[in-house]
C-alpha positions in Angstrom: 40.6 32.2 97.2 41.0 29.5 99.8 41.9 30.6 103.3 45.0 29.0 104.7 43.4 27.6 107.9 40.3 25.4 108.0 38.5 24.6 111.2 36.0 21.8 110.6 33.6 21.2 113.4 31.3 18.2 113.0 28.5 16.6 114.9 24.8 16.7 115.3 23.5 19.8 117.2 20.3 17.8 118.1 22.2 15.1 119.9 23.3 16.6 123.2 27.1 16.7 123.6 27.6 15.8 119.9 26.9 19.5 119.2 30.4 20.7 120.4 32.0 20.7 117.0 29.5 23.2 115.5 29.4 25.1 118.8 33.2 25.7 118.7 32.7 27.2 115.2 30.0 29.5 116.6 32.4 30.6 119.4 35.2 31.3 116.9 32.9 33.3 114.6 32.2 35.6 117.5 35.6 35.9 119.1 38.4 35.9 116.4 39.2 37.5 113.1 38.3 35.1 110.3 40.4 36.8 107.6 42.7 33.7 107.3 40.3 31.1 108.7 37.5 29.2 107.1 34.9 27.5 109.3 33.1 24.4 108.0 30.4 22.4 109.7 28.6 19.2 108.9 27.0 16.3 110.7 29.9 13.9 109.8 33.0 13.7 107.6 32.4 12.3 104.1 34.6 11.5 101.2 33.7 14.8 99.5 35.3 16.7 102.3 38.7 15.7 101.1 38.4 18.5 98.6 38.1 21.0 101.4 41.7 20.2 102.5 43.2 21.5 99.2 45.4 24.6 99.4 45.4 24.7 103.2 48.3 25.3 105.5 46.6 24.0 108.6 43.4 22.0 109.3 41.8 21.5 112.7 39.0 19.0 113.1 36.7 19.4 116.1 34.5 16.7 117.5 33.0 15.2 120.7 34.6 12.1 122.1 33.3 9.8 124.8 36.8 8.2 125.4 38.7 11.5 125.8 40.9 11.2 128.9 40.9 15.0 129.7 38.4 17.8 129.2 39.9 18.1 125.6 42.9 16.8 123.7 44.6 18.3 120.7 46.5 15.6 118.7 48.2 15.5 115.3 46.6 13.4 112.6 48.1 11.1 109.9 46.3 9.3 107.1 45.0 5.8 107.9 42.6 3.4 106.3 40.5 2.5 109.4 37.2 0.7 109.6 35.4 3.9 108.6 37.3 4.1 105.3 34.6 2.5 103.2 31.6 3.7 105.1 29.4 6.7 104.5 31.0 8.6 107.5 34.8 8.8 107.9 37.2 9.4 110.7 39.6 12.3 110.2 42.5 9.9 109.6 40.4 8.1 106.9 39.6 11.4 105.3 43.3 12.2 105.1 43.9 8.9 103.4 41.2 9.8 100.8 42.9 13.2 100.3 46.3 11.5 99.9 44.9 9.2 97.2 43.1 11.9 95.1 45.4 15.0 95.5 48.8 15.7 94.1 49.3 18.2 97.0 50.9 17.1 100.3 48.7 16.7 103.2 48.6 20.0 105.3 49.3 19.7 109.0 46.1 18.4 110.5 45.0 18.1 114.1 42.0 16.7 116.0 40.5 18.7 118.9 38.5 16.1 120.8 36.2 17.4 123.5 35.2 15.1 126.3 31.5 14.3 126.0 29.1 11.9 127.7 25.5 12.4 126.6 24.3 12.0 123.0 20.6 11.5 123.4 18.4 13.0 120.6 16.7 16.3 121.6 18.9 17.0 124.7 21.2 19.9 125.3 24.8 19.8 126.4 25.6 18.1 129.7 27.0 20.3 132.4 30.4 18.6 132.2 30.6 18.9 128.4 29.6 22.6 128.6 32.7 23.3 130.9 34.9 21.2 128.6 33.7 23.2 125.6 34.6 26.5 127.3 38.2 25.2 127.9 38.6 23.9 124.4 37.2 27.1 122.9 39.7 29.3 124.8 42.6 27.0 123.8 41.7 27.1 120.1 41.1 30.9 120.2 44.6 31.4 121.7 46.1 29.0 119.2 44.5 30.5 116.1 45.3 34.1 117.0 49.0 33.4 116.7 50.8 33.9 113.4 50.3 30.8 111.1 54.1 30.1 111.0 54.2 30.0 114.8 51.2 27.6 115.0 52.5 25.2 112.5 56.1 25.2 113.9 54.9 24.8 117.5 52.6 22.0 116.6 55.2 20.1 114.6 57.5 20.3 117.6 55.0 18.8 120.0 
């Protein structure tokens, strides 16, 4: 049975701050009850991941972002055919467009948790700034996901 909430953390753990997506999943696995939450990690979003959105009531994508204006942002997503649409790796919006084209189900509420990052060199660890941003983002997501699902979806649709 598919769990109603999917948290999809993506990024390369070997490339410095790009590791934050998978690290958020590690945090959630240790700090919250996963009865209704599925955690999924990969290096990048691909067309096949559209199938992971089926039968969900909420999807949260988590990724590092160099152009993030704050320590983290949490924004709603809509389907869009951007430049990544026909490439091997997709943006979350392009993945939603793929889902929309192959599924008869409506798109579940989807959000992107972007964590401010600055260093992506191969073989390095998290930068000090990104480590602090990661802690703030993890606490935010933990608080959000421990609420009843109806409260999460309603409060996010009103923002």
